[in-house]
C-alpha positions in Angstrom: -30.9 -4.8 -129.0 -29.6 -2.3 -131.5 -27.2 -3.6 -134.1 -25.0 -2.3 -136.9 -23.5 -4.4 -139.7 -20.0 -3.9 -140.9 -19.5 -5.1 -144.5 -16.2 -5.4 -146.5 -15.9 -6.5 -150.1 -12.4 -8.0 -150.8 -10.9 -9.6 -153.9 -8.5 -12.5 -153.3 -8.6 -11.9 -149.5 -6.3 -8.9 -149.7 -7.6 -6.1 -152.0 -10.5 -4.2 -150.4 -13.0 -3.0 -153.0 -15.5 -1.4 -150.8 -16.7 -1.2 -147.2 -19.6 0.3 -145.2 -21.6 0.1 -142.1 -25.3 -0.3 -142.1 -27.5 0.4 -139.0 -29.9 -2.6 -138.6 -31.9 -0.8 -136.0 -33.6 -2.7 -133.1 -33.5 -6.4 -133.6 -35.2 -9.1 -131.6 -32.2 -11.4 -131.4 -28.8 -12.0 -133.0 -30.2 -14.4 -135.6 -32.3 -11.6 -137.1 -29.4 -9.3 -137.0 -27.2 -11.9 -138.8 -29.9 -12.4 -141.5 -30.3 -8.6 -142.0 -26.5 -8.2 -142.3 -26.3 -11.0 -144.9 -29.1 -9.4 -146.9 -27.3 -6.0 -146.8 -24.0 -7.7 -147.9 -25.7 -9.2 -150.9 -27.4 -5.9 -151.9 -24.1 -4.0 -151.5 -22.2 -6.6 -153.6 -24.8 -6.4 -156.3 -24.8 -2.6 -156.4 -21.0 -2.7 -156.9 -21.5 -5.0 -159.9 -20.2 -8.3 -158.4 -21.9 -11.5 -159.7 -20.1 -14.1 -157.5 -20.1 -13.4 -153.7 -18.9 -15.4 -150.7 -20.7 -14.2 -147.6 -19.0 -14.8 -144.2 -20.7 -14.3 -140.9 -21.3 -15.8 -137.5 -22.6 -19.2 -138.7 -22.8 -20.6 -135.2 -25.8 -18.5 -134.5 -27.6 -19.7 -137.6 -26.6 -23.4 -137.0 -28.0 -23.2 -133.4 -31.3 -21.7 -134.7 -31.6 -24.4 -137.3 -31.0 -27.2 -134.8 -33.6 -25.7 -132.3 -36.9 -27.6 -132.0 -38.7 -24.4 -131.0 -41.1 -22.7 -133.4 -40.1 -19.2 -134.5 -42.4 -16.4 -135.3 
């Protein structure tokens, strides 16, 4: 699966301060894509000079992975 992250930085939910897309390349599953997108959002926010960030994403994927009893690589 090839994935791309779309990242938007907003202030007070209305003023867009920055946006970009980041190619994540080939990822094994959606959980890895979500983790990579989160990392890129943090890096982008830090590069723009923000110290407090709220990261939003598809939390259902992460919750399902955390609840799973299977061992991950």
